[in-house]
N, C-alpha and C positions, 0 to 999 in steps of 0.2 A: 527265315529261317535258319534254322544250326546246319543243316544240311551235310552234305560231305567236302567241309569245309579245309582251306591253307592249312596245315599244322596236322595233318592228319598224321603224318608220321610219328609227331610228338606224341600224340590223342594214342595210335597205336602201342607205341611203348610205354607210355601210363597204364594202358589197361591189359598188357602184359605185365606190368607189377603186382597190380590186385590181383592175379591169378584167372584162371576161366571162373567166366561169368557164372552165377550162382541165380541170383537176382536181379532183378533193374526195374526202375519206375519210370515213366516218359509222360510228357503234358504239355500242352500249347492252347493258350488262354487270350480270346481278344472279343472285344465288346463292341463290334459294330449292331447295326440292328437286325437281327436273327429272321426277321420277317421281309427286310427289304428286295425288292427285285429277285428273280429268278432262283437266288439262291432258298429262297425261304420254301420252294416249291419244290419237292419233290419229284415231282414228274417229269418237270424241266432240267433240275441240276444231277439230277441220276443220284441222289441219296443227297445226306446234311453235312453239316461239320465232319465228320468224320470222312467223309469223301473227298472234299474239298479241302480244309486245313490238315485234318490229319494227313493225308497222303503223304506229309513233305516226313515226317516221323517215323512214317508205317515204311517208307523207303529204309531210312539212315537205321531202322531197324530189322531190316530184312535183309541189306547189305551188311550189317553189325552180326547179326544172332541168325541169319537165315530163318528160311518159312516155318512158322509154329506148328507143333502136331496136331493143336487143338485151340480153340481160341473161345472163348462165353462173352458174348456182349451185349448191353442194353443200353439203349437210348430213350432221350426225353426230347421233347417240343414243349415244355412249359415253361420256360423263365419269362416270355412274355406275353401274359394272358389275355391282355386286351387287344393284341394282334393277332391277325388270321395267319397262318404257316403251318405246315405240317411237314418240313425239312428239318431232323433234329438239331436242336441246339447245342445238345450235350453228347457225349457218347465215351463210356468205359469199355474198357475190352481187357478181358484178360488172357494171356498168352501161357501157354504151355508145352515144353518141348521135353519128349520121353528121356532125352539124357539127364533131367532133372533140373533143369531149369525154368524159372517162374516170372513172370512180370507184366505190368499195367502199363495201360497206354489211356489217358485220360482227357479228352479233348472237349471245349467249352467256346463258343461265341458267344457265351452271353456274363464272360468274366473279366472283368480289367485286373489290370495294366496287361497289357501288350508282349506275352513274355512265354518261352518255350525252354526245355528243362527236358537232362536225359543222366539219370543216374546208374550207373552199371557197377554192383558188387560181386567180389570173388574174395575167396579166404584170405588174401595177405590186406584187403581194403577197396577203396570205393573209388570210382571213375565219377565225378559230378562234373557234366558241361552245360553251359547256360549260354546265353547268346555272348559272346564278349571273354567268356572266363569258362578255362577249364582247368579243375580243382583232384589230383590225388589225393585220397584221404586215405591215414590208415585203420584200422578197424576199432580205434577208440573214437574217430573222428578227428583227428589234429590234420591239419593240411601238412601232407608232406613236399607237393609241389604245386605249380601253379603258370598256366597259360595264359598271357591275357592280350587281347587284342581291342583295338577302337570298335564299340559295336554300333552297327549301322543298317537302317530296315531299308535296303535296296527297293527300286520297283520290281518286283518279279514278274510283270507282262512285259514291259520292256527289254528285263534279262530276258527272259526267253524269246523273244518277237525277233529280236536281236542276234541272237544263236541261230536261229533258225534259219532267219536269211543267210547267212552264213554258211551254213551248213548245205543248202539248197546252191549257194554260188560256190563251193569249192576249196571257201579258205577257211571250214574248221571242219572235223569229223564229228560223228555223232555216236558217241559211246555209249546212250542207251536208247536202243531202236525199240520199237512194240515187243520185242522178244524177251527183252532185259525187264519188262512191265507187267510181264503175266502173272509172275507171282502177288505181285500186289493186287491184281483184280482179284486172282483168287483170295486172297486174305480179305479184302472187303465184300466179295459174296458172301465169302463164310460168317463174317462177324453179322452181314445184315440175316441171313439166315437164321444164325443162332439168334438174333433179337425176335424173329419172327417165332421160333420155337422156344425158346428160352431154354434152351439145349446146345452144349460144346457141340461145335463144328468143325470139322478138319480140312484146312485150305486147300491141300493137296488133292482132294477130290473136285476141286473146281479146275484143277487145271487143266490142259484140254490132252 
């Protein structure tokens, strides 16, 4: 996961150099069997690739850019026609902000290799982040600055369970409690509502 990685200060500085965000694109791709286990059944999973894999990039986008004013989403469960499943394997969400910021999020668990990316463009350049690499690009695409770290795919369940146990025993704080995730739930609810109506939806209408 890209996540809120160490080096966030450097990334913030690079983003500031690019200027106020005007557009962005984000994507996460993986290729397990989309019909395997409970993840292939929307009733059990509560959603497909968007709610499962996409949540991590949704978290990053909302942390950095805030909750959008409108989302328009589409989903598909057709990547493995020989299998039986109804939880989406692919989702595309367009995000719009009244301040003039627009972007998209593409999620697929039927496309390899396993990758994630985020690119945010402002008037002075683009901040492009992939796993292990962050680059500040000039408006013409030239690399101005780069930040590298050795990429590694941790075991998310082990990391999450370890942190949860340490929160329970008081040796770690919980910086992201249930209240902090209400906007994420509202975003997903609006995105799925949009897929049902083929119309834009306002995530703020799904906040309690």
